[in-house]
C-alpha positions in Angstrom: -37.3 5.6 -70.1 -38.4 3.5 -67.1 -36.1 0.5 -68.3 -33.1 3.0 -68.4 -33.7 4.4 -65.1 -33.8 0.8 -63.6 -30.6 -0.2 -65.5 -29.0 3.0 -63.9 -29.9 2.0 -60.5 -28.0 -1.2 -60.7 -25.0 0.3 -62.3 -21.8 1.7 -60.8 -22.2 5.1 -58.8 -20.5 7.1 -61.8 -22.8 5.4 -64.4 -25.9 6.2 -62.5 -24.9 9.8 -61.9 -24.2 10.4 -65.5 -27.6 8.8 -66.4 -29.4 11.3 -63.9 -27.2 14.2 -64.9 -29.8 15.5 -67.6 -32.4 15.9 -64.7 -30.0 17.7 -62.3 -30.3 20.8 -64.7 -33.9 21.0 -64.8 -34.6 23.0 -61.3 -38.2 24.1 -62.2 -39.3 20.8 -63.0 -37.6 19.1 -60.2 -39.1 21.7 -57.6 -42.5 21.2 -59.1 -42.0 17.3 -58.8 -40.7 17.9 -55.3 -43.9 19.8 -54.2 -46.3 17.4 -55.8 -44.7 14.4 -54.4 -44.6 15.8 -50.8 -48.5 16.6 -51.1 -49.2 13.2 -52.4 -47.0 11.7 -49.6 -48.9 13.7 -47.1 -52.4 12.3 -48.2 -51.4 8.8 -47.9 -49.5 8.0 -51.0 -47.9 4.7 -50.1 -44.5 6.0 -51.4 -42.1 7.2 -48.6 -41.3 10.9 -49.0 -37.7 9.9 -47.9 -37.0 8.4 -51.3 -38.2 11.8 -53.2 -35.9 13.7 -50.8 -32.8 11.4 -51.3 -33.5 11.6 -54.9 -33.6 15.4 -55.2 -30.4 15.7 -52.9 -28.5 13.3 -55.3 -29.7 15.4 -58.4 -28.6 18.6 -56.5 -24.9 16.9 -55.8 -24.7 15.9 -59.6 -25.8 19.6 -60.5 -23.3 21.0 -58.5 -20.5 18.9 -60.0 -20.8 19.3 -63.8 -17.0 18.8 -64.3 -17.8 15.1 -63.1 -21.0 14.5 -64.4 -21.6 16.9 -67.4 -25.2 16.9 -68.7 -26.1 15.7 -72.4 -25.1 17.9 -75.3 -27.2 21.1 -75.6 -28.6 21.0 -72.1 -27.9 24.4 -70.3 -25.8 24.4 -67.2 -28.7 25.5 -64.5 -28.1 23.3 -61.6 -30.6 22.4 -58.9 -29.6 24.5 -55.8 -29.3 22.6 -52.4 -30.3 25.3 -50.2 -33.5 26.2 -52.6 -34.4 22.6 -52.9 -34.4 22.2 -49.0 -36.4 25.2 -48.4 -39.0 24.1 -51.1 -39.2 20.7 -49.5 -39.6 21.9 -46.0 -42.4 24.4 -46.9 -44.1 21.6 -49.0 -44.1 19.3 -46.0 -45.0 21.8 -43.4 -48.0 23.1 -45.4 -49.2 19.7 -46.2 -49.1 18.4 -42.7 -51.1 21.3 -41.7 -53.7 20.8 -44.4 -54.0 17.1 -43.1 -54.2 18.3 -39.5 -57.0 20.9 -40.4 -59.0 18.3 -42.2 -59.0 16.1 -39.2 -59.8 19.0 -37.0 -62.8 20.4 -39.2 -64.3 16.9 -40.0 -63.5 14.9 -37.1 -63.9 11.1 -36.5 -66.1 10.9 -39.6 -63.0 11.5 -41.8 -61.9 8.0 -41.1 -65.2 6.9 -42.6 -64.2 8.1 -46.1 -63.4 5.3 -48.5 -60.0 6.7 -49.5 -58.8 7.1 -45.7 -60.2 3.6 -45.1 -58.0 2.1 -47.9 -54.9 3.6 -46.2 -55.8 3.0 -42.5 -57.1 -0.1 -40.9 -59.6 0.2 -38.0 -57.0 -1.3 -35.7 -54.3 1.1 -36.7 -56.7 3.9 -36.5 -57.6 3.2 -32.7 -53.9 2.6 -32.0 -53.1 6.2 -33.4 -55.7 7.8 -31.7 -54.7 6.3 -28.3 -51.2 7.5 -28.9 -52.1 11.0 -29.6 -54.2 11.2 -26.6 -51.7 9.6 -24.3 -48.4 11.2 -25.5 -49.5 14.5 -27.1 -46.7 16.6 -28.3 -44.4 13.8 -28.2 -46.8 11.7 -30.4 -47.1 14.7 -32.9 -43.2 14.8 -33.3 -42.9 10.9 -33.7 -45.5 11.0 -36.5 -43.3 13.2 -38.5 -40.3 11.1 -38.2 -42.3 7.7 -38.9 -43.2 6.8 -42.4 -46.6 5.1 -42.7 -48.4 6.9 -39.9 -47.8 10.5 -40.7 -51.1 10.8 -42.7 -53.2 9.1 -40.0 -51.2 10.7 -37.3 -51.8 14.0 -38.6 -55.4 13.5 -39.1 -55.7 12.2 -35.3 -53.8 15.3 -34.1 -56.7 17.5 -35.7 -59.5 15.2 -34.7 -58.6 15.2 -31.0 -58.4 19.1 -31.3 -54.6 19.0 -30.6 -53.7 23.1 -30.1 -53.0 24.6 -33.6 -50.0 26.6 -32.4 -48.5 23.6 -30.7 -49.1 21.4 -33.8 -47.4 24.0 -35.9 -44.4 24.5 -33.5 -43.8 20.7 -32.9 -44.3 19.6 -36.4 -42.4 22.5 -37.7 -39.4 21.8 -35.6 -39.5 18.0 -36.7 -39.9 18.9 -40.2 -37.0 21.3 -40.1 -34.6 18.5 -38.5 -35.6 15.6 -40.9 -36.6 17.2 -44.2 -33.6 19.7 -45.3 -31.1 17.5 -43.9 -31.8 14.7 -46.0 -31.4 16.8 -49.2 -28.5 18.6 -47.9 -26.6 15.6 -46.8 -27.0 14.1 -50.2 -26.3 17.3 -51.9 -22.9 17.5 -50.3 -21.9 14.0 -49.8 -23.9 12.1 -52.6 -21.3 10.1 -54.1 -19.9 8.8 -50.9 -23.3 7.9 -49.4 -24.6 6.3 -52.8 -21.2 4.5 -53.0 -21.8 2.9 -49.9 -25.3 2.0 -50.8 -24.3 0.4 -54.1 -22.2 -2.1 -52.1 -25.3 -3.5 -50.4 -28.1 -2.5 -52.8 -29.1 -6.1 -53.5 -29.3 -6.9 -49.8 -31.4 -3.7 -49.3 -33.7 -4.6 -52.5 -34.2 -7.8 -50.9 -35.3 -6.3 -47.6 -37.6 -4.0 -49.4 -39.2 -6.8 -51.5 -39.8 -9.0 -48.3 -41.3 -5.9 -46.7 -43.7 -5.3 -49.6 -44.6 -9.1 -49.4 -45.4 -8.9 -45.8 -47.4 -5.8 -46.1 -49.5 -7.4 -48.9 -49.9 -10.6 -46.8 -51.1 -8.6 -43.8 -53.6 -6.6 -45.9 -54.8 -10.0 -47.5 -55.2 -11.7 -44.1 -56.9 -8.7 -42.4 -59.6 -8.6 -45.3 -60.2 -12.4 -44.7 -60.9 -11.7 -41.0 -63.4 -9.0 -41.9 -65.1 -11.1 -44.8 -64.8 -14.6 -43.9 -65.8 -17.1 -46.3 
């Protein structure tokens, strides 16, 4: 199945969408998957939530166009609804962000000493994020929501510095309302056009992604050598 999915991604837009059409008519499983992935992303899973949101948006687009991308034989037409998917994603993100904020607020600085957190956040990045939170307040809180990679430590830091609860909910809620549903709805309504443009540059984009991963691994390796010199 994994091999087939990879093959689909490197195929034409029509072929890719036809490959994915079966999943576009399994809304309950997709909504469940969406909630789980948003929760995992919130707690520091190194997998951008944008990838999940875009994927669900594409599936919603496919589900809304069964005449173009019919599901496999025997699969009932029960498409993912774009508005429902957007609402589920927003609520999952909003609740997840508040849970992370609450952990930081309740446990304080010692949360950054936990082994799972230390694996995700270096000491240097932790100090930078704490400094940004103190210096920029509400602006930093909003920026964290829009920035992959620092959402998790950023929300922890907001709680740790006792950023007001009502203000965190307001700023994070507005930022999530702007960024989360729009990604699903855009792809749900213009999926083929957007994905078609993506396929023209997919090898270039995958190359950039590979370089970013190599650079990330190199930085982690060099930082470990500095901490534990031979």
